[in-house]
C-alpha positions in Angstrom: -28.1 -17.2 -8.3 -27.6 -17.8 -4.6 -25.6 -20.9 -5.3 -23.3 -19.1 -7.7 -22.8 -16.3 -5.2 -21.9 -18.8 -2.5 -19.4 -20.4 -4.8 -17.8 -17.1 -5.6 -17.5 -16.3 -1.9 -16.1 -19.7 -1.2 -13.4 -19.4 -3.9 -12.3 -16.0 -2.6 -12.2 -17.1 1.0 -10.1 -20.1 0.0 -7.8 -17.9 -1.9 -7.4 -15.5 1.0 -6.6 -18.4 3.3 -3.9 -19.6 0.9 -2.5 -16.1 0.4 -2.3 -15.5 4.2 -0.4 -18.8 4.8 2.1 -18.3 2.0 5.0 -18.6 4.4 3.8 -22.1 5.3 3.1 -23.7 1.9 5.3 -21.4 -0.2 2.7 -21.1 -3.0 3.1 -17.7 -4.7 0.3 -15.4 -3.5 0.2 -13.7 -6.9 -0.5 -17.0 -8.6 -3.3 -17.7 -6.1 -4.8 -14.2 -6.6 -4.8 -14.6 -10.4 -6.4 -18.1 -10.3 -9.1 -16.8 -8.0 -9.7 -13.7 -10.2 -10.2 -15.8 -13.3 -12.3 -18.6 -11.6 -14.8 -16.2 -10.0 -15.5 -14.4 -13.3 -16.1 -17.7 -15.0 -18.5 -18.7 -12.2 -20.1 -15.2 -12.6 -20.8 -15.8 -16.3 -22.6 -19.1 -15.6 -25.4 -17.0 -14.0 -24.5 -13.7 -15.6 -27.9 -12.8 -16.8 -29.4 -12.8 -13.3 -26.4 -10.9 -11.8 -26.7 -8.3 -14.6 -30.5 -8.0 -14.1 -29.8 -7.4 -10.4 -27.0 -4.8 -10.7 -27.1 -3.3 -14.2 -30.6 -3.8 -15.7 -30.9 -0.4 -17.3 -27.3 -0.3 -18.7 -27.8 -3.8 -20.1 -31.0 -2.9 -21.8 -29.3 0.1 -23.5 -26.4 -2.1 -24.5 -28.6 -4.7 -26.1 -30.5 -2.0 -28.0 -27.3 -0.5 -29.3 -25.5 -3.7 -30.0 -25.6 -5.5 -33.4 -25.1 -8.9 -32.0 -28.0 -10.5 -30.1 -26.2 -13.7 -29.3 -23.8 -13.8 -26.3 -24.9 -10.3 -25.4 -24.3 -11.1 -21.7 -20.7 -12.1 -22.3 -20.0 -9.1 -24.4 -21.6 -6.8 -21.8 -19.5 -8.3 -19.0 -16.3 -8.0 -21.0 -16.9 -4.5 -22.3 -18.8 -2.8 -19.6 -18.2 -4.5 -16.2 -14.9 -6.1 -15.9 -13.0 -3.3 -17.6 -14.0 -1.0 -14.7 -12.0 -3.1 -12.2 -9.1 -3.6 -14.6 -8.9 0.2 -15.2 -8.9 1.0 -11.5 -6.3 -1.6 -10.8 -4.1 -0.4 -13.7 -4.3 3.2 -12.4 -2.9 2.2 -9.0 -0.3 -0.1 -10.6 1.0 2.5 -13.0 1.2 5.0 -10.1 3.2 2.6 -7.9 5.5 1.6 -10.8 6.3 5.3 -11.5 6.9 6.3 -7.9 9.0 3.1 -7.2 11.1 3.8 -10.3 11.7 7.4 -9.1 13.2 5.9 -5.9 15.2 3.4 -7.9 16.7 6.2 -10.1 17.7 8.2 -7.0 19.2 5.1 -5.3 21.1 4.0 -8.3 22.8 7.4 -8.5 23.9 7.4 -4.9 21.5 10.0 -3.7 20.8 8.0 -0.5 24.5 7.0 0.2 25.0 9.9 2.6 22.3 8.5 4.8 24.5 5.5 5.6 27.3 7.8 6.8 25.0 10.1 8.7 23.2 7.3 10.5 26.3 5.6 11.8 25.9 6.4 15.5 26.4 4.6 18.8 23.4 5.5 21.0 20.9 2.6 20.4 17.8 4.5 21.5 18.6 7.7 19.6 19.3 5.5 16.5 15.8 3.9 17.0 14.0 7.3 17.0 16.0 8.7 14.1 15.6 5.7 11.9 11.8 5.6 12.7 11.2 9.3 12.1 13.2 9.1 8.8 11.2 6.1 7.7 8.0 7.8 8.7 8.9 10.8 6.6 10.1 8.9 3.5 7.1 6.6 3.5 4.8 9.6 3.5 6.3 10.5 0.1 7.0 7.1 -1.4 4.9 3.9 -1.1 5.7 2.2 2.2 6.9 -1.1 0.7 9.6 0.7 -1.3 10.6 2.6 1.9 10.9 -0.6 3.9 13.2 -2.3 1.4 15.3 0.9 1.1 15.6 1.3 4.9 16.3 -2.4 5.5 19.2 -2.0 3.0 20.5 1.0 4.9 20.5 -0.6 8.4 22.0 -3.8 7.0 25.1 -1.7 6.1 25.2 -0.2 9.6 24.0 -2.6 12.3 26.1 -5.7 12.8 24.2 -7.3 15.7 21.3 -9.4 14.4 19.2 -8.9 17.6 19.4 -5.2 17.4 18.8 -5.2 13.6 15.5 -7.2 14.2 14.3 -4.6 16.7 15.1 -1.8 14.3 13.4 -3.7 11.5 10.2 -4.0 13.5 10.3 -0.3 14.2 10.8 0.4 10.5 7.8 -1.8 9.6 5.5 0.2 11.9 6.9 3.6 10.9 6.6 2.8 7.2 3.1 1.5 7.6 1.9 4.5 9.6 3.9 7.0 7.6 2.4 5.7 4.3 -1.1 5.6 5.9 -1.6 9.3 6.3 -0.9 10.5 2.8 -2.6 9.6 -0.5 0.7 8.6 -2.1 2.3 6.6 0.7 0.4 3.3 0.6 -1.3 1.2 -2.0 -4.5 1.3 0.1 -4.6 5.1 0.2 -3.8 5.3 -3.5 -6.9 3.1 -4.1 -9.1 5.5 -2.0 -7.7 8.5 -3.9 -8.3 6.9 -7.3 -11.8 6.0 -6.3 -12.5 9.6 -5.3 -13.3 8.9 -1.6 -10.6 11.2 -0.3 -8.6 14.3 -1.1 -4.9 14.7 -0.2 -5.1 17.6 2.2 -8.1 16.6 4.3 -7.0 13.0 4.4 -3.5 13.9 5.7 -5.0 16.3 8.3 -7.3 13.6 9.6 -4.7 10.8 9.9 -1.4 12.4 10.7 -1.8 12.6 14.5 -3.2 9.1 15.0 -0.5 7.6 12.7 2.3 9.5 14.4 1.1 8.4 17.9 1.0 4.8 16.9 4.7 5.0 15.8 5.7 6.9 19.0 3.9 4.5 21.4 5.4 1.4 19.7 8.9 3.0 19.9 8.5 3.8 23.5 7.5 0.2 24.3 10.2 -1.3 22.1 13.0 0.9 23.3 13.0 -0.9 26.6 14.6 -3.9 24.7 17.6 -1.7 23.7 20.5 -1.3 26.0 24.0 0.1 25.4 25.4 1.1 22.1 24.7 0.1 18.5 27.0 -2.6 17.3 28.0 -1.1 13.9 30.3 -2.6 11.3 33.9 -1.5 12.1 34.9 -1.5 8.4 32.6 0.5 6.3 32.2 -1.2 2.9 29.4 -0.8 0.4 28.9 -0.9 -3.3 29.8 2.4 -4.9 29.2 1.4 -8.5 31.4 2.7 -11.4 28.3 4.2 -13.0 27.5 6.6 -10.1 30.0 9.4 -10.5 27.6 12.2 -9.8 28.8 15.2 -7.9 27.2 16.1 -4.6 25.3 19.1 -6.1 23.9 16.8 -8.8 22.7 14.3 -6.2 21.0 17.2 -4.3 19.3 18.3 -7.5 17.9 14.8 -8.1 16.8 14.5 -4.5 15.0 17.9 -4.6 13.4 17.0 -7.9 12.2 13.7 -6.5 10.7 15.1 -3.4 9.1 18.1 -5.1 7.9 15.9 -7.9 6.1 13.5 -5.6 4.4 16.4 -3.8 3.5 17.9 -7.2 1.4 14.8 -8.1 -1.6 15.7 -5.9 -1.5 19.3 -7.3 -1.4 17.9 -10.8 -4.5 15.8 -10.2 -6.3 18.7 -8.5 -5.6 21.1 -11.4 -6.1 18.9 -14.3 -8.5 16.2 -12.9 -6.5 13.7 -14.8 -5.6 10.3 -13.2 -2.8 10.6 -10.6 -0.6 8.1 -12.4 -0.2 10.5 -15.3 1.4 13.0 -12.9 3.7 10.4 -11.5 4.8 9.3 -15.0 5.5 12.9 -15.8 7.6 13.4 -12.7 9.5 10.2 -13.5 10.2 11.3 -17.1 11.6 14.6 -15.8 13.9 12.9 -13.3 15.0 10.4 -15.9 15.9 13.1 -18.3 17.9 15.1 -15.7 19.7 11.8 -14.6 20.5 11.1 -18.3 22.0 14.5 -18.8 24.1 14.1 -15.6 25.4 10.7 -16.6 26.0 11.7 -20.1 28.3 14.4 -18.9 30.2 12.0 -16.7 30.4 8.8 -18.7 30.3 9.8 -22.4 27.8 9.3 -25.1 27.3 5.6 -24.5 26.9 4.0 -21.1 28.2 0.5 -21.3 28.5 -0.1 -17.5 25.9 -2.5 -16.0 23.9 -0.5 -13.5 23.5 -1.8 -10.0 19.8 -2.0 -9.3 18.4 -2.4 -5.8 17.0 -5.9 -5.7 13.5 -5.4 -4.5 11.9 -7.1 -7.5 10.6 -9.9 -5.4 8.2 -7.6 -3.6 7.8 -4.6 -6.0 7.7 -5.9 -9.6 5.7 -8.3 -11.7 4.7 -10.3 -8.6 3.0 -7.2 -7.0 1.4 -6.2 -10.3 -0.2 -9.6 -10.9 -1.2 -10.0 -7.2 -3.0 -6.7 -7.2 -4.7 -7.3 -10.5 -5.9 -10.7 -9.4 -7.3 -9.3 -6.2 -9.0 -6.5 -8.1 -10.7 -9.0 -10.4 -11.7 -11.3 -7.5 -13.2 -8.5 -5.3 -14.8 -7.0 -8.4 -16.7 -10.2 -9.0 -17.7 -10.3 -5.3 -19.1 -6.8 -5.8 -21.0 -7.5 -9.0 -22.8 -10.5 -7.6 -24.3 -8.3 -5.0 -22.7 -9.9 -2.0 -20.9 -6.8 -0.7 -24.1 -4.6 -1.2 -26.0 -7.1 1.0 -23.3 -7.1 3.7 -23.1 -3.3 3.6 -26.8 -2.9 4.0 -26.9 -5.4 6.8 -24.1 -3.6 8.7 -25.9 -0.2 8.3 -29.2 -1.6 9.6 -27.8 -3.8 12.3 -24.5 -2.2 13.5 -24.3 1.3 12.1 -21.0 2.1 13.9 -17.9 2.8 11.8 -15.6 2.3 14.7 -16.8 -1.3 15.1 -16.2 -1.7 11.3 -12.7 -0.4 11.8 -12.0 -2.7 14.8 -13.1 -5.7 12.8 -11.1 -4.7 9.8 -8.0 -4.2 12.0 -8.3 -7.6 13.6 -8.9 -9.3 10.2 -6.0 -7.5 8.6 -3.7 -9.0 11.1 -4.2 -12.4 9.6 -5.4 -11.5 6.0 -3.5 -9.1 3.7 -4.9 -5.6 4.2 -5.1 -5.0 0.4 -8.1 -7.3 -0.2 -9.7 -6.1 3.0 -9.3 -2.5 1.8 -10.9 -3.4 -1.5 -13.7 -5.1 0.2 -14.4 -2.2 2.5 -14.3 0.3 -0.4 -16.8 -1.7 -2.4 -19.1 -2.4 0.5 -20.3 1.3 0.7 -20.7 3.9 -2.0 -19.1 7.3 -1.7 -21.8 9.8 -0.7 -21.5 12.7 -3.1 -24.5 14.8 -1.8 -23.6 18.3 -0.8 -23.8 19.1 2.9 -24.3 15.4 3.7 -23.7 14.3 7.3 -23.0 10.8 6.3 -19.8 9.1 7.4 -19.3 7.9 3.8 -18.9 11.3 2.2 -15.7 12.3 0.5 -13.1 12.5 3.3 -15.6 11.0 5.7 -14.6 9.2 8.9 -15.2 5.7 7.4 -12.7 6.1 4.6 -10.0 7.4 7.0 -10.7 4.8 9.6 -10.7 2.0 7.1 -7.2 3.0 5.9 -5.9 3.6 9.4 -7.1 0.2 10.7 -5.8 -1.7 7.6 -2.4 -0.2 8.1 -2.1 -0.5 11.9 -3.9 -3.8 12.2 -1.9 -5.3 9.4 1.3 -4.9 11.5 0.0 -7.0 14.4 1.1 -10.4 12.9 3.5 -9.3 10.2 1.5 -11.2 7.5 -1.1 -8.5 7.1 1.0 -6.1 5.1 3.6 -6.5 2.3 5.9 -4.4 4.5 5.8 -7.0 7.2 6.3 -9.8 4.7 9.4 -8.0 3.3 10.9 -7.6 6.8 10.1 -11.2 7.7 11.8 -12.4 4.6 14.9 -10.2 4.8 15.7 -10.7 8.5 14.3 -14.2 8.7 12.3 -13.4 11.8 10.5 -16.4 13.4 6.8 -15.9 13.5 6.3 -17.3 17.0 9.2 -15.2 18.4 7.5 -12.0 17.0 4.2 -12.9 18.6 5.8 -13.4 22.0 7.8 -10.2 22.0 6.1 -7.6 19.8 2.5 -8.5 19.2 1.2 -6.9 22.4 3.3 -3.8 21.8 1.8 -3.3 18.3 -1.7 -4.0 19.7 -1.2 -1.3 22.5 0.0 1.2 19.9 -3.0 0.6 17.7 -5.5 0.9 20.6 -3.9 4.2 21.6 -4.0 5.4 18.0 -7.6 4.5 17.8 -8.3 6.5 20.9 -6.5 9.5 19.4 -8.4 9.1 16.1 -11.7 9.1 18.0 -10.9 12.2 20.0 -9.6 14.1 17.0 -12.7 13.3 14.9 -15.3 14.3 17.5 -17.7 16.9 16.1 -17.0 20.5 17.0 -19.8 22.0 19.0 
């Protein structure tokens, strides 16, 4: 059993190394994640009876007693009782992100965000930095941060002509989106995972992380603003796509925007009232917005819309690639959990270290070189959510550990760009050189994270 566990760990570590160095070898990280996810479960089955006896002895005995097939009972148990748990959790997150991303797509396709381009055309470079950062921070709190980054990068590409200035604003957008998405349950893939797992609730989670996240963004902006001098070099001729299929009146765009924002904030309430999975609320909101958009376009364009719609091309980052990547990671980390490796590491940490701030610091450093999504999954599965009433544990619902884990994954992932999908999107769109970012921006992001950690510690001190 030890040999098989070591093989599973080795396969996952190799996969993480390949995924983290995608920019160098150009092998699709989604392909690597899927291969790892399949291989580790095949290895798991080779010694499945021992792993099941270790982790699910009672459930397996019940399954065998109720099953009609005595042969291959281990394989059937793994397929029907174990692996589906991780696939179900992954699909809940994926469906939620697909729905919220599509909501933004519908709004964008109908010109709801077009007025932002006009409004943001200003000359003061430092004022523009703060406005674009605050706007990104606010949007990413309501929509997943990767969608926000791609949207805001599209906006500044229509405004800022100077590439050097655009790179500075892109770095600020990356930090603001990561930290804005960090403090709400619907703003980041990692916080959605915590919410689906039941480790956090929306209100308490936002209250605990808003101030540290906001401080990280502000500190980074203060440090980076020193590189901005003079005026923003904007495009003198304002030209953008204004597709023939977007004839909505201003009041119709306002209605769609209000429906979008109100609908996104309705999702946590829907989950709280019904206890149904959050993705059902997001799908319901999407259906409402789609219906209203259809009525508006039917009135403008007739019974049949033959015009090819202009869709915002973020499929490279938010589409099938993201779905397969996340599913592959869920399978891989699930196998790592089921072989008992994460339980062993979690027990060792509690007995030897027993300090969640050290856990957070390590996760932050690791997330700078490894994608924060697998790190978040690993941290979540390493400790169980403490459901005991009046428990003083740091692993209770809305406990310090879950908030610190999310905060450090978000802020630490921005240190080297490669730790978040937001950073990878910015790196690809603006073609920023990795060594150039390290020389000019790494220390700024590190200082912002350290200050944010200090604010997190002070704001979570027990009240006497």
